[in-house]
N, C-alpha and C positions, 0 to 999 in steps of 0.2 A: 504494500500500500504506500502510495506516495505521501510525503510529508505535507500536511496542510499548509496552505499559505499563511504567512504571518498577518494576523488581522489587527495587530496592535496599531492604533492610530495616535499620532501626536496631535494633541490639542493645539489649535492655532487660534490666536486672538481674533475676536470678531472684527469685521471691518469697521473703520471709524470714518465718519463723515462730519463735516462742519455744520453747525447751525449757522447758515449763511443768509444774509439779507440780499435778496435779488432785486427788490424794488422798494424805494422809500418815498412816501408822499407826506408832506407836511402842509397843514392848513392853519394859518394864523398862529403858528408856534414860534414864540420869541420873535426873532427878526425875519422869519420866513412867512411870507404871505401865501405863496402857492408854489411849493417845490415838488417836482416829480423826477426822481433819479433812478435810473436803471444801472445795475452793476453786475459783475460776476462774483464768483465765490472767493476770489483772492483777497488778501489783506488790502485795506483801503488807507492810503496816506493822504491826509487832508493838510494842505499847507496854505499859508496866507498871513497877512499882518494880524497883529493882536487886535481883537475886537471885530474881526471880519465875520464871525459866526461859526467857527470851527467847533467850539465846545457846545454850542447850541445843538448841533447835529448829534453829538454823542449823548447829550441830555435827552433828546427826543428818543433815541434808541433805548436809553435806560428806562423810559416809561413803558417799555415792553417787558419789564420785569416787575415783580411785586415791590411795593414801597413808593417812596416819594422822589425817586430819581436821583441822579448822582449829585445834584445840587441841593437835595432835600427841599425843593421848592413847593411841591404839592400841586394839586390841580388848579388852585386859584392864582398861582404865581407865574404861569408860563404863557398866558394868552398874549398875543402880539399887541403892542401899544402903538398907537399913532396919534400924535399931538396930545399925548397924555391920556388917551381914552383906550381902554382895553377892548379887544374884540369880544363879541358875544359868545364865541365858541372857538375851541381849538381841537385839532385832531392829528394823530400820528397813525399812518397806515403803512404796513409793511407786508410784502410777500416774502416769505422765508421758506427755506428748504432744509431738511435734515434727512437722516437715514430713513425716516418714516414716510417722507413724501414732501409735498408742498402745501403750505398753509397761508391763509390771509389773516393777519392780525390787525386789530384796530383798537386804539385807546383814544379817549377824548373827554371833554367836559364842556357843558354850557356854563355861561356866567352864573356863578353862585351855586352851581350844581356839583354833584359828586362825579368823580371819575368813572367812566364806563369802559368796559372791556368786551371785545367781541373776537371770536375765532370763527373764521369762515362765515361771518355774518350773524352768528348766533351769540347771544349774551353768554359771558363766561366769567369765572372767578379769576382774580389776578394770579393765584397760585398755579393755574393751569398753564400760564405762559411759560413758567420756569421749566415745565416738562418738555416744552417744544423748543425753547431757545434759552438754555442756561447761559448765564451771563456773569462776567467778572469785569469790574471796572476799577481804574486807578485815576486819581486826580492830583493836581499839584498840591492841594491842601494836605495830602498825605506824605509829602516829602520828608517831613519831620515827625512822622507818626509815632515813632518809638520814643521820642523825647517829649511828646505832648501829653494831653490828658489820657488817663486810663480808659475812660469811656470811649474815646475815639478808636483806640486799639481794639476794644471789644466789639465795637460796631463794625470795624473792618473785618475782623475774623468771622463774625456772624454772617457777614455778606458772603464770605467764601463758603460757609456752611450752607447757606440758602441755596447756592448754585448746585450743590450736590444733593441736598435734601430739602425740597420745597416745603415739606411739612414743618421744618424748623421755623420758618417765618411765622406760621400760624401759632405754633407753641410759644414763641417769643412774644408775639403780639398779645396773646391771651395772658401770659405771665405779667406783662407790664400793665395791662388793663386791670387785672385783679389786684396787683400791688398798689396801684393808684386808688382803687376803691377802698382797700384796707386802710391806706394812709389817710384818706378823707374822713373815714369813720373815727380813726384815732385822733385826728386833729379836732373833730367836733366834740369828742369826749362824751361819755355816758352812753355809748352805743351798746346794743344788746350783745353780750359776750357770745351767745350762741350764734349770732349772725357773723361775728368776727371769726369764730371758730370755723364756720363753713367756708369763709373766704380764705382763711389760712390753709385749710385742707386743699382747696382748689389751687391756690397759689403754689403749694408744695408739689402737687402733681405736675403742673405745667413746668415748674422750675427744674424738677428732676428730668423731665423730657428734654428740656433745653440743654442741661448739663450733659446728658448722655449723648445727644447729637454732637455737641462740641467735642467730646472726648473721642468719639468714633472718627470724626473728621480730622482731629489732630493726629491720631495714630496713623491714619492713611497718608496724611500730608507729610509727617516726619519720615515715614518709610520711603516715600517717593523721593524726598530730599536726600536721604541716606543712600539710596540706590544709585545716585548719579554723582560722579566725582565733580569737584569744584571746577567750573569753567569760567565763563565770563561773569557769572554771578556767584556770590559766596554761599557756602552751606550755612544753615542756621539750625540751632537747637531750640526747640519750642517746648513750652510748658504752660499749663493752665493753673493758676493759683486761685482756687476757689473752694469754699467749704463743701459744697455739694459735689463738685467734680472730684475732690479728694476722697470723699466717701465712696463714690462709685469706682474710682481708680483702685482703691484698696480692696475691692471685692464685696462691698456692702450691697445687698440686694436692693433693687429699686424701691420696693415697698418699705423697707427699713429706712432707706435714705429719705423717703417722703415723710415718714414719722419723725425722724430726727429734725428735718427742716421745719416741719409744722411746730414741733416742740420749741425750737429756737425762736420762731416767730412769736409764739405765745409768751415765752419768757421775756421777749424784747419789746412787748407792747408799750410798757411805761416809757422806756427810753425813746422809742420811735415816735411816740406821741408827743413827748416833751420837745424833741428837736425838730419835728416837722418833716422828717424824712426817714427812709428805711435803712437804718444802720445795721440791722440784723444781716449777717453775711449770707447772701444768696447769689444766684447767678448774675444778678444785676451789678454785683461788686467784684466779679471775677476779673483777674488780670491775665493778659496774654504776655508771658515772659519770653523774650527772644534774645538769643545771644549770637554774635558773630563767631562761628566755630573756629576759624583759623586764627583769629586774634584773641579768642577767649575773652570777649568783651561784651558787656551788655549793649544791645543795639542802640539804646538811647545815648550811649557815650560815643558812638561812631559819628563820622562826618556826615554831612547832608547827602553827599554822593553815595557813601556806603549804606546809609539808611535806605536810600531809594533802591539801591541794588538788592538789599535784603527784602524789601517789599516786592520787587519783581521776582525774587526767588520764590516767595510764597505764592504769588499769583500764578506764575508759570507752572509751578509744581501742582497746584490745584487744578489747573487746566489739563495737565496730563492725567491726573487722577480721574477727572470727569470723563475724559475721552475713553479710558479703559473701562470704567464702570458702566457707562451708558451708551458707549459707541457714538456719542455725539460730542465733538470738540466744541467747547463753549465759545460764544461770541465774546471777544475781548475789546473793551473800550479803554484805551490808554491815552489819556489827555496829557500832552506835553511829556510823554514818557522818555524822550531823549534828552530832556533838560537834566543837567548835572551828570550826564554820562559821557565818558570819553569815547574816542573812535572805536576802541577795541570792544567796549561794552555795547555800543550801538550795533556793531557787527554781530556780537553775541545775541543781542535781542532779536535781530532779524532771524538768525539761525534757530533760536528757540521757538519763536512764533511759527515759523514755517514747519518746524518739526512737530508741533502739536497738531497741525492741520487746521487750526482755527482761522476763521475770518476775523482779523483784528482791525479795528478802526483806530488810527493813530493821528495825533495832531502835532503840528510843529510850525514854526515861522517860515522855515525854508525847506524846499524840496531836497536839498543836499543832505539833510538829516536822515533821509530814508534811502540813500543810495545803496546800502547793503542789501536791500530787497531786490534790486535789479528789476528784471521783468516779471518777477514773482508777485508784484504788487500792482495796484492801479492807483494813479495819482490824480487827485482832484484839487484844483486851485479854488480857494474860497475867497470871495471879494465882496464884502458888504451884503451878505446874504445871497449872493449869486455864485453858482458853481459851474466850472467848465466841465462839461460832460466828457468822460473819457471815451476813447475809441473802443468799440466792442471787439475784444480779443479774448482768447482763452475760452474757458467753459462758461 
């Protein structure tokens, strides 16, 4: 009898495709009255003078993700103004494609109204957008992130977690709403203890969910950073310094962690009510600790250029994690990413972005900043809200 053929198969990674914007239309958004832009799936380099409208384009795209956009402006702050009068409505429409197919996404709001979201014409929840077009963004305000307020670092890290786990945004929002309700009751004084008990139990449940998602994201992110030797961007050592995260990391079961947090909240009522804020240690007080590995130095003690390089380390590593986990390379919005980067790091940035397969949108004053991309990017000149349409090449 002949020997049977070897049937062992080597697992190959699933194909990865970018979440790419193929058409972008803006109506009365910031400085854009009526923009209709068609592009291909390559990275997009936006160049032009300061104030020409480059960041406005990135902000419009950021509204295709849950939250208030990369400027935290919200629905009421982005309507185009003419002679001091805001437009009655604004809208962002995009045709996007990913490994699942092609979709039409729309967000907008009427004056004084709430933001509305649609997918293929049907009303949708914001969280559904993240599953179709995961997104990571960086802004110049984050250049000194590690030397700034703790809350800004936590917000940055949570945004990375949102991109991988859309449910994290819902849990974090629910946690903050419950925390604020509890604080209002404590501020008023004399509230029914049973009512506060119920809020603290709910708050503890949301808080443990938030902490667990952060820990999982941190483990994956650190593993991805460790798996790649230092190149243009430094390796980083990450840690989450938080009471709930510490419980979970030490093996405490989720139910027990909830009980411990609820008990700490109960014991801290008097103090939290006296100072008017939640001093009880919970996920809202967690610190993202980051060290420059090669220099063995806290990130906050590094130069502005080194801090920016570390931020890019985290963002690019998370992009690679997302590509592997979901087979969708996330959309990258990098505002002034080349500022404070020398020529070698600009070349490294281009290599890293192209390696992720992501469609990145980058801004800069001059086109020369994006030369390392060569023909692998498309270049758009922005001038006072007007864009030079690129030639239709590539896919």
